[in-house]
Structure formats: C-alpha cells, structure tokens
PyMOL Python script that loads the backbone (N, CA, C, O; Angstrom):
from pymol import cmd

cmd.read_pdbstr("""\
ATOM      1  N   MET A   1      -1.882   6.668   5.452  1.00  0.00           N
ATOM      2  CA  MET A   1      -2.084   5.505   5.106  1.00  0.00           C
ATOM      3  C   MET A   1      -2.702   4.319   6.241  1.00  0.00           C
ATOM      4  O   MET A   1      -3.741   3.659   6.223  1.00  0.00           O
ATOM      5  N   THR A   2      -1.676   4.376   7.119  1.00  0.00           N
ATOM      6  CA  THR A   2      -1.690   3.496   8.291  1.00  0.00           C
ATOM      7  C   THR A   2      -2.994   4.639   9.060  1.00  0.00           C
ATOM      8  O   THR A   2      -3.555   4.072   9.998  1.00  0.00           O
ATOM      9  N   VAL A   3      -3.388   5.737   8.863  1.00  0.00           N
ATOM     10  CA  VAL A   3      -4.353   6.574   9.718  1.00  0.00           C
ATOM     11  C   VAL A   3      -5.360   6.142   9.237  1.00  0.00           C
ATOM     12  O   VAL A   3      -6.096   5.426   9.917  1.00  0.00           O
ATOM     13  N   SER A   4      -5.703   6.507   7.752  1.00  0.00           N
ATOM     14  CA  SER A   4      -6.967   6.327   6.822  1.00  0.00           C
ATOM     15  C   SER A   4      -7.177   4.271   6.378  1.00  0.00           C
ATOM     16  O   SER A   4      -8.139   3.694   5.871  1.00  0.00           O
ATOM     17  N   GLU A   5      -5.882   3.736   6.835  1.00  0.00           N
ATOM     18  CA  GLU A   5      -6.211   2.649   6.512  1.00  0.00           C
ATOM     19  C   GLU A   5      -6.415   1.554   7.330  1.00  0.00           C
ATOM     20  O   GLU A   5      -7.100   0.544   7.169  1.00  0.00           O
ATOM     21  N   GLY A   6      -5.227   2.174   8.847  1.00  0.00           N
ATOM     22  CA  GLY A   6      -4.706   0.815   9.100  1.00  0.00           C
ATOM     23  C   GLY A   6      -5.275   1.285  10.399  1.00  0.00           C
ATOM     24  O   GLY A   6      -6.463   1.602  10.334  1.00  0.00           O
ATOM     25  N   THR A   7      -4.484   1.445  11.997  1.00  0.00           N
ATOM     26  CA  THR A   7      -4.930   2.005  13.282  1.00  0.00           C
ATOM     27  C   THR A   7      -4.591   2.453  13.688  1.00  0.00           C
ATOM     28  O   THR A   7      -4.880   2.383  14.883  1.00  0.00           O
ATOM     29  N   LYS A   8      -3.244   3.800  13.150  1.00  0.00           N
ATOM     30  CA  LYS A   8      -2.792   4.712  13.658  1.00  0.00           C
ATOM     31  C   LYS A   8      -4.227   5.733  14.302  1.00  0.00           C
ATOM     32  O   LYS A   8      -5.330   5.245  14.057  1.00  0.00           O
ATOM     33  N   VAL A   9      -4.218   6.743  14.889  1.00  0.00           N
ATOM     34  CA  VAL A   9      -4.884   7.543  14.825  1.00  0.00           C
ATOM     35  C   VAL A   9      -4.225   8.988  15.730  1.00  0.00           C
ATOM     36  O   VAL A   9      -3.883   8.969  16.912  1.00  0.00           O
ATOM     37  N   LEU A  10      -4.169  10.285  14.717  1.00  0.00           N
ATOM     38  CA  LEU A  10      -3.838  11.352  14.929  1.00  0.00           C
ATOM     39  C   LEU A  10      -4.308  11.899  15.888  1.00  0.00           C
ATOM     40  O   LEU A  10      -5.303  12.441  15.407  1.00  0.00           O
ATOM     41  N   VAL A  11      -4.279  12.210  17.242  1.00  0.00           N
ATOM     42  CA  VAL A  11      -4.519  13.541  18.036  1.00  0.00           C
ATOM     43  C   VAL A  11      -4.048  14.750  18.248  1.00  0.00           C
ATOM     44  O   VAL A  11      -4.668  15.624  18.855  1.00  0.00           O
ATOM     45  N   GLY A  12      -2.618  14.910  17.632  1.00  0.00           N
ATOM     46  CA  GLY A  12      -2.246  16.416  18.076  1.00  0.00           C
ATOM     47  C   GLY A  12      -1.468  16.766  18.891  1.00  0.00           C
ATOM     48  O   GLY A  12      -0.332  16.298  18.810  1.00  0.00           O
ATOM     49  N   THR A  13      -1.637  17.267  19.463  1.00  0.00           N
ATOM     50  CA  THR A  13      -0.647  17.826  21.089  1.00  0.00           C
ATOM     51  C   THR A  13      -0.862  18.393  21.672  1.00  0.00           C
ATOM     52  O   THR A  13      -0.148  19.272  22.154  1.00  0.00           O
ATOM     53  N   ASP A  14      -2.851  17.950  22.085  1.00  0.00           N
ATOM     54  CA  ASP A  14      -3.859  18.651  22.807  1.00  0.00           C
ATOM     55  C   ASP A  14      -3.544  17.602  24.056  1.00  0.00           C
ATOM     56  O   ASP A  14      -3.460  16.435  23.674  1.00  0.00           O
ATOM     57  N   PRO A  15      -3.333  17.832  25.647  1.00  0.00           N
ATOM     58  CA  PRO A  15      -2.641  16.741  26.284  1.00  0.00           C
ATOM     59  C   PRO A  15      -4.623  15.948  26.449  1.00  0.00           C
ATOM     60  O   PRO A  15      -4.731  14.775  26.805  1.00  0.00           O
ATOM     61  N   GLU A  16      -5.775  16.703  26.172  1.00  0.00           N
ATOM     62  CA  GLU A  16      -6.546  16.246  26.718  1.00  0.00           C
ATOM     63  C   GLU A  16      -7.038  14.829  25.726  1.00  0.00           C
ATOM     64  O   GLU A  16      -7.643  13.813  26.069  1.00  0.00           O
ATOM     65  N   LYS A  17      -6.507  15.245  24.399  1.00  0.00           N
ATOM     66  CA  LYS A  17      -6.886  14.100  23.556  1.00  0.00           C
ATOM     67  C   LYS A  17      -6.328  13.154  23.457  1.00  0.00           C
ATOM     68  O   LYS A  17      -6.784  12.021  23.302  1.00  0.00           O
ATOM     69  N   ILE A  18      -4.848  13.622  23.563  1.00  0.00           N
ATOM     70  CA  ILE A  18      -4.080  12.436  23.894  1.00  0.00           C
ATOM     71  C   ILE A  18      -4.255  11.679  25.435  1.00  0.00           C
ATOM     72  O   ILE A  18      -4.001  10.530  25.073  1.00  0.00           O
ATOM     73  N   PHE A  19      -4.473  11.585  26.647  1.00  0.00           N
ATOM     74  CA  PHE A  19      -4.769  11.229  27.331  1.00  0.00           C
ATOM     75  C   PHE A  19      -6.296  10.284  27.064  1.00  0.00           C
ATOM     76  O   PHE A  19      -6.539   9.097  27.280  1.00  0.00           O
ATOM     77  N   ARG A  20      -7.014  11.221  26.593  1.00  0.00           N
ATOM     78  CA  ARG A  20      -8.400  10.323  25.951  1.00  0.00           C
ATOM     79  C   ARG A  20      -8.549   9.276  24.804  1.00  0.00           C
ATOM     80  O   ARG A  20      -9.403   8.406  24.633  1.00  0.00           O
ATOM     81  N   ALA A  21      -7.341   9.662  23.996  1.00  0.00           N
ATOM     82  CA  ALA A  21      -6.910   8.505  22.687  1.00  0.00           C
ATOM     83  C   ALA A  21      -6.294   7.258  23.724  1.00  0.00           C
ATOM     84  O   ALA A  21      -6.164   6.177  23.149  1.00  0.00           O
ATOM     85  N   THR A  22      -5.985   7.279  24.871  1.00  0.00           N
ATOM     86  CA  THR A  22      -4.569   6.430  25.046  1.00  0.00           C
ATOM     87  C   THR A  22      -5.976   5.109  25.907  1.00  0.00           C
ATOM     88  O   THR A  22      -6.154   3.893  25.984  1.00  0.00           O
ATOM     89  N   ALA A  23      -6.738   6.596  26.442  1.00  0.00           N
ATOM     90  CA  ALA A  23      -7.616   5.211  28.006  1.00  0.00           C
ATOM     91  C   ALA A  23      -8.354   4.737  27.111  1.00  0.00           C
ATOM     92  O   ALA A  23      -9.046   3.723  27.195  1.00  0.00           O
ATOM     93  N   ASP A  24      -8.221   5.548  26.093  1.00  0.00           N
ATOM     94  CA  ASP A  24      -9.505   4.458  25.066  1.00  0.00           C
ATOM     95  C   ASP A  24      -8.500   2.873  24.557  1.00  0.00           C
ATOM     96  O   ASP A  24      -8.846   1.728  24.846  1.00  0.00           O
ATOM     97  N   VAL A  25      -7.588   3.150  23.978  1.00  0.00           N
ATOM     98  CA  VAL A  25      -6.731   2.282  23.926  1.00  0.00           C
ATOM     99  C   VAL A  25      -6.509   1.210  25.126  1.00  0.00           C
ATOM    100  O   VAL A  25      -6.514   0.003  24.883  1.00  0.00           O
ATOM    101  N   LEU A  26      -6.350   1.628  26.195  1.00  0.00           N
ATOM    102  CA  LEU A  26      -6.347   0.856  27.313  1.00  0.00           C
ATOM    103  C   LEU A  26      -7.748  -0.154  27.426  1.00  0.00           C
ATOM    104  O   LEU A  26      -7.663  -1.382  27.448  1.00  0.00           O
ATOM    105  N   ALA A  27      -8.829   0.475  27.482  1.00  0.00           N
ATOM    106  CA  ALA A  27      -9.933   0.018  27.141  1.00  0.00           C
ATOM    107  C   ALA A  27     -10.183  -1.118  26.246  1.00  0.00           C
ATOM    108  O   ALA A  27     -11.179  -1.838  26.323  1.00  0.00           O
ATOM    109  N   GLY A  28      -9.111  -1.263  25.285  1.00  0.00           N
ATOM    110  CA  GLY A  28      -9.631  -1.869  24.509  1.00  0.00           C
ATOM    111  C   GLY A  28     -10.595  -1.540  23.184  1.00  0.00           C
ATOM    112  O   GLY A  28     -10.985  -2.301  22.298  1.00  0.00           O
ATOM    113  N   LYS A  29     -10.811  -0.215  23.374  1.00  0.00           N
ATOM    114  CA  LYS A  29     -11.319   0.646  22.161  1.00  0.00           C
ATOM    115  C   LYS A  29     -10.657   1.132  20.979  1.00  0.00           C
ATOM    116  O   LYS A  29     -10.809   2.214  20.413  1.00  0.00           O
ATOM    117  N   ASN A  30      -9.890   0.156  20.690  1.00  0.00           N
ATOM    118  CA  ASN A  30      -8.738  -0.159  19.382  1.00  0.00           C
ATOM    119  C   ASN A  30      -9.251   0.244  18.134  1.00  0.00           C
ATOM    120  O   ASN A  30     -10.216  -0.452  17.819  1.00  0.00           O
ATOM    121  N   LYS A  31      -8.863   1.414  17.013  1.00  0.00           N
ATOM    122  CA  LYS A  31      -9.493   1.831  15.669  1.00  0.00           C
ATOM    123  C   LYS A  31      -9.394   0.530  14.922  1.00  0.00           C
ATOM    124  O   LYS A  31      -8.464  -0.275  14.976  1.00  0.00           O
ATOM    125  N   ALA A  32     -10.540   0.451  14.192  1.00  0.00           N
ATOM    126  CA  ALA A  32     -10.229  -1.142  13.335  1.00  0.00           C
ATOM    127  C   ALA A  32      -9.618  -1.027  11.951  1.00  0.00           C
ATOM    128  O   ALA A  32     -10.254  -0.330  11.160  1.00  0.00           O
ATOM    129  N   GLY A  33      -8.703  -1.484  11.599  1.00  0.00           N
ATOM    130  CA  GLY A  33      -8.126  -1.263  10.500  1.00  0.00           C
ATOM    131  C   GLY A  33      -7.916  -2.170  10.007  1.00  0.00           C
ATOM    132  O   GLY A  33      -8.092  -3.145  10.737  1.00  0.00           O
ATOM    133  N   CYS A  34      -7.653  -2.348   9.216  1.00  0.00           N
ATOM    134  CA  CYS A  34      -6.598  -3.249   7.621  1.00  0.00           C
ATOM    135  C   CYS A  34      -5.811  -3.029   7.447  1.00  0.00           C
ATOM    136  O   CYS A  34      -5.211  -2.004   7.772  1.00  0.00           O
ATOM    137  N   LEU A  35      -5.266  -4.425   6.496  1.00  0.00           N
ATOM    138  CA  LEU A  35      -3.887  -4.495   6.367  1.00  0.00           C
ATOM    139  C   LEU A  35      -3.676  -3.816   4.430  1.00  0.00           C
ATOM    140  O   LEU A  35      -3.896  -4.334   3.336  1.00  0.00           O
ATOM    141  N   PRO A  36      -3.252  -2.705   4.795  1.00  0.00           N
ATOM    142  CA  PRO A  36      -3.174  -1.992   2.984  1.00  0.00           C
ATOM    143  C   PRO A  36      -2.496  -2.816   2.388  1.00  0.00           C
ATOM    144  O   PRO A  36      -1.616  -3.621   2.695  1.00  0.00           O
ATOM    145  N   ARG A  37      -2.998  -2.525   1.520  1.00  0.00           N
ATOM    146  CA  ARG A  37      -2.682  -3.734  -0.286  1.00  0.00           C
ATOM    147  C   ARG A  37      -0.910  -3.371   0.104  1.00  0.00           C
ATOM    148  O   ARG A  37      -0.468  -4.261   0.831  1.00  0.00           O
ATOM    149  N   PRO A  38      -0.022  -2.455  -0.171  1.00  0.00           N
ATOM    150  CA  PRO A  38       1.698  -2.199  -0.521  1.00  0.00           C
ATOM    151  C   PRO A  38       2.421  -3.316   1.509  1.00  0.00           C
ATOM    152  O   PRO A  38       3.561  -3.713   1.750  1.00  0.00           O
ATOM    153  N   TRP A  39       1.346  -3.402   2.283  1.00  0.00           N
ATOM    154  CA  TRP A  39       1.991  -3.884   3.105  1.00  0.00           C
ATOM    155  C   TRP A  39       2.344  -5.408   3.383  1.00  0.00           C
ATOM    156  O   TRP A  39       1.706  -6.102   4.174  1.00  0.00           O
ATOM    157  N   ASP A  40       3.461  -5.859   2.626  1.00  0.00           N
ATOM    158  CA  ASP A  40       3.314  -7.117   2.651  1.00  0.00           C
ATOM    159  C   ASP A  40       4.732  -7.608   3.133  1.00  0.00           C
ATOM    160  O   ASP A  40       5.087  -8.749   2.835  1.00  0.00           O
ATOM    161  N   GLY A  41       5.598  -6.734   3.910  1.00  0.00           N
ATOM    162  CA  GLY A  41       6.927  -7.360   4.445  1.00  0.00           C
ATOM    163  C   GLY A  41       8.171  -6.854   3.581  1.00  0.00           C
ATOM    164  O   GLY A  41       9.341  -7.097   3.875  1.00  0.00           O
ATOM    165  N   LYS A  42       7.800  -6.203   2.604  1.00  0.00           N
ATOM    166  CA  LYS A  42       9.022  -6.179   1.379  1.00  0.00           C
ATOM    167  C   LYS A  42       9.746  -4.594   1.264  1.00  0.00           C
ATOM    168  O   LYS A  42      10.556  -4.216   0.418  1.00  0.00           O
ATOM    169  N   ALA A  43       9.232  -3.913   2.275  1.00  0.00           N
ATOM    170  CA  ALA A  43       9.720  -2.612   1.578  1.00  0.00           C
ATOM    171  C   ALA A  43      11.093  -2.213   1.938  1.00  0.00           C
ATOM    172  O   ALA A  43      11.671  -1.227   1.483  1.00  0.00           O
ATOM    173  N   ALA A  44      11.650  -3.188   2.926  1.00  0.00           N
ATOM    174  CA  ALA A  44      12.974  -2.746   2.807  1.00  0.00           C
ATOM    175  C   ALA A  44      13.562  -3.059   1.690  1.00  0.00           C
ATOM    176  O   ALA A  44      14.200  -2.249   1.017  1.00  0.00           O
ATOM    177  N   GLU A  45      13.377  -4.403   1.364  1.00  0.00           N
ATOM    178  CA  GLU A  45      13.691  -4.700   0.231  1.00  0.00           C
ATOM    179  C   GLU A  45      13.518  -3.710  -1.078  1.00  0.00           C
ATOM    180  O   GLU A  45      14.382  -3.682  -1.955  1.00  0.00           O
ATOM    181  N   ARG A  46      12.493  -3.014  -1.125  1.00  0.00           N
ATOM    182  CA  ARG A  46      11.785  -2.577  -2.336  1.00  0.00           C
ATOM    183  C   ARG A  46      12.944  -1.084  -1.829  1.00  0.00           C
ATOM    184  O   ARG A  46      13.464  -0.480  -2.767  1.00  0.00           O
ATOM    185  N   VAL A  47      13.191  -0.709  -0.697  1.00  0.00           N
ATOM    186  CA  VAL A  47      13.932   0.496  -0.964  1.00  0.00           C
ATOM    187  C   VAL A  47      15.263   0.145  -1.094  1.00  0.00           C
ATOM    188  O   VAL A  47      15.872   0.845  -1.904  1.00  0.00           O
ATOM    189  N   LEU A  48      16.003  -0.855  -0.465  1.00  0.00           N
ATOM    190  CA  LEU A  48      17.059  -1.011  -0.897  1.00  0.00           C
ATOM    191  C   LEU A  48      17.384  -0.852  -2.629  1.00  0.00           C
ATOM    192  O   LEU A  48      18.259  -0.193  -3.192  1.00  0.00           O
ATOM    193  N   VAL A  49      16.120  -1.887  -3.298  1.00  0.00           N
ATOM    194  CA  VAL A  49      17.261  -1.637  -4.970  1.00  0.00           C
ATOM    195  C   VAL A  49      16.948   0.079  -5.062  1.00  0.00           C
ATOM    196  O   VAL A  49      17.845   0.791  -5.515  1.00  0.00           O
ATOM    197  N   ILE A  50      15.401   0.819  -4.533  1.00  0.00           N
ATOM    198  CA  ILE A  50      15.753   1.991  -5.035  1.00  0.00           C
ATOM    199  C   ILE A  50      17.033   2.367  -4.598  1.00  0.00           C
ATOM    200  O   ILE A  50      17.662   2.937  -5.490  1.00  0.00           O
ATOM    201  N   LEU A  51      17.435   2.288  -3.895  1.00  0.00           N
ATOM    202  CA  LEU A  51      19.107   3.267  -3.104  1.00  0.00           C
ATOM    203  C   LEU A  51      20.238   2.283  -3.837  1.00  0.00           C
ATOM    204  O   LEU A  51      21.234   3.006  -3.818  1.00  0.00           O
ATOM    205  N   LEU A  52      20.570   1.224  -4.374  1.00  0.00           N
ATOM    206  CA  LEU A  52      21.742   0.700  -4.909  1.00  0.00           C
ATOM    207  C   LEU A  52      20.993   1.158  -6.081  1.00  0.00           C
ATOM    208  O   LEU A  52      21.546   2.218  -6.376  1.00  0.00           O
ATOM    209  N   LYS A  53      20.054   0.952  -6.903  1.00  0.00           N
ATOM    210  CA  LYS A  53      20.050   2.347  -8.744  1.00  0.00           C
ATOM    211  C   LYS A  53      20.400   3.417  -8.452  1.00  0.00           C
ATOM    212  O   LYS A  53      21.101   3.780  -9.396  1.00  0.00           O
ATOM    213  N   SER A  54      20.351   4.493  -7.439  1.00  0.00           N
ATOM    214  CA  SER A  54      20.730   5.376  -7.345  1.00  0.00           C
ATOM    215  C   SER A  54      22.588   5.622  -7.248  1.00  0.00           C
ATOM    216  O   SER A  54      23.286   6.626  -7.393  1.00  0.00           O
ATOM    217  N   LEU A  55      22.871   4.350  -6.973  1.00  0.00           N
ATOM    218  CA  LEU A  55      24.545   4.099  -7.023  1.00  0.00           C
ATOM    219  C   LEU A  55      25.587   4.005  -7.887  1.00  0.00           C
ATOM    220  O   LEU A  55      25.234   3.131  -8.680  1.00  0.00           O
ATOM    221  N   PRO A  56      26.671   4.395  -8.202  1.00  0.00           N
ATOM    222  CA  PRO A  56      27.134   3.704  -9.426  1.00  0.00           C
ATOM    223  C   PRO A  56      27.471   1.968  -9.455  1.00  0.00           C
ATOM    224  O   PRO A  56      27.456   1.041  -8.646  1.00  0.00           O
ATOM    225  N   GLU A  57      27.687   2.114 -10.491  1.00  0.00           N
ATOM    226  CA  GLU A  57      27.373   0.154 -10.793  1.00  0.00           C
ATOM    227  C   GLU A  57      28.405  -0.088  -9.457  1.00  0.00           C
ATOM    228  O   GLU A  57      27.859  -0.699  -8.538  1.00  0.00           O
ATOM    229  N   GLU A  58      29.905   0.333  -9.211  1.00  0.00           N
ATOM    230  CA  GLU A  58      30.773   0.003  -8.229  1.00  0.00           C
ATOM    231  C   GLU A  58      30.686  -0.510  -7.354  1.00  0.00           C
ATOM    232  O   GLU A  58      30.946  -1.625  -6.903  1.00  0.00           O
ATOM    233  N   GLU A  59      29.759   1.496  -6.689  1.00  0.00           N
ATOM    234  CA  GLU A  59      29.600   1.152  -5.008  1.00  0.00           C
ATOM    235  C   GLU A  59      28.050   0.777  -5.096  1.00  0.00           C
ATOM    236  O   GLU A  59      27.254   1.088  -4.211  1.00  0.00           O
ATOM    237  N   ALA A  60      27.818   0.308  -5.869  1.00  0.00           N
ATOM    238  CA  ALA A  60      26.429  -0.965  -5.219  1.00  0.00           C
ATOM    239  C   ALA A  60      26.959  -2.302  -5.260  1.00  0.00           C
ATOM    240  O   ALA A  60      26.572  -3.247  -4.571  1.00  0.00           O
ATOM    241  N   ALA A  61      28.161  -2.310  -6.390  1.00  0.00           N
ATOM    242  CA  ALA A  61      28.566  -4.090  -6.120  1.00  0.00           C
ATOM    243  C   ALA A  61      29.024  -3.842  -4.932  1.00  0.00           C
ATOM    244  O   ALA A  61      28.568  -4.735  -4.218  1.00  0.00           O
ATOM    245  N   LEU A  62      29.673  -3.134  -4.301  1.00  0.00           N
ATOM    246  CA  LEU A  62      30.494  -3.136  -3.683  1.00  0.00           C
ATOM    247  C   LEU A  62      29.571  -3.212  -1.995  1.00  0.00           C
ATOM    248  O   LEU A  62      29.994  -3.894  -1.061  1.00  0.00           O
ATOM    249  N   ALA A  63      28.165  -2.282  -1.915  1.00  0.00           N
ATOM    250  CA  ALA A  63      27.587  -2.275  -0.866  1.00  0.00           C
ATOM    251  C   ALA A  63      26.758  -3.737  -0.715  1.00  0.00           C
ATOM    252  O   ALA A  63      26.253  -3.805   0.406  1.00  0.00           O
ATOM    253  N   ILE A  64      26.546  -4.656  -1.356  1.00  0.00           N
ATOM    254  CA  ILE A  64      25.975  -5.347  -1.828  1.00  0.00           C
ATOM    255  C   ILE A  64      26.558  -6.782  -1.031  1.00  0.00           C
ATOM    256  O   ILE A  64      26.052  -7.610  -0.274  1.00  0.00           O
ATOM    257  N   SER A  65      27.965  -6.569  -1.676  1.00  0.00           N
ATOM    258  CA  SER A  65      29.120  -7.546  -0.927  1.00  0.00           C
ATOM    259  C   SER A  65      29.116  -7.342   0.480  1.00  0.00           C
ATOM    260  O   SER A  65      29.507  -8.386   1.002  1.00  0.00           O
ATOM    261  N   GLN A  66      28.898  -6.621   1.191  1.00  0.00           N
ATOM    262  CA  GLN A  66      29.304  -6.257   2.497  1.00  0.00           C
ATOM    263  C   GLN A  66      28.177  -7.036   3.102  1.00  0.00           C
ATOM    264  O   GLN A  66      28.037  -7.070   4.325  1.00  0.00           O
TER     265      GLN A  66
END
""", "prot")
cmd.dss("prot")
cmd.show_as("cartoon", "prot")
cmd.util.cbc("prot")
cmd.orient("prot")
C-alpha cells in the first residue's frame, strides 16, 4: 500500500537503480502520494487490541495494568 498509494518506491538491489532513485529524491523529484484510508495514526491501538484478544483474560489484564 505504501508503494501503490504512498511515496515509497521499490528499486530492488541494482546499484544503478538505487543511485538513480536516490538522486531523484535529492533533486526534489519525489513520487506524489496520497494518505491511504486506514492511515489514521491508530495502527498500534488496533494491533494491541488484536494481541490482547489472543491472550487469556488474566494475562491480558496483567498486560494492561503494566
């Protein structure tokens, strides 16, 4: 998603492509991107909820209290 909608560019391991992509960025030729829909700054909260749901209730309560 960060490649298709964001500003990331995959160049692989070819040194020529890496140098060209680096030169483009340094020259201000950045890829235009947009803010993907789920990028709301709450990913860590969603991950935490998923992880806590996977724990037994007692362990989840202990994890939250720390």
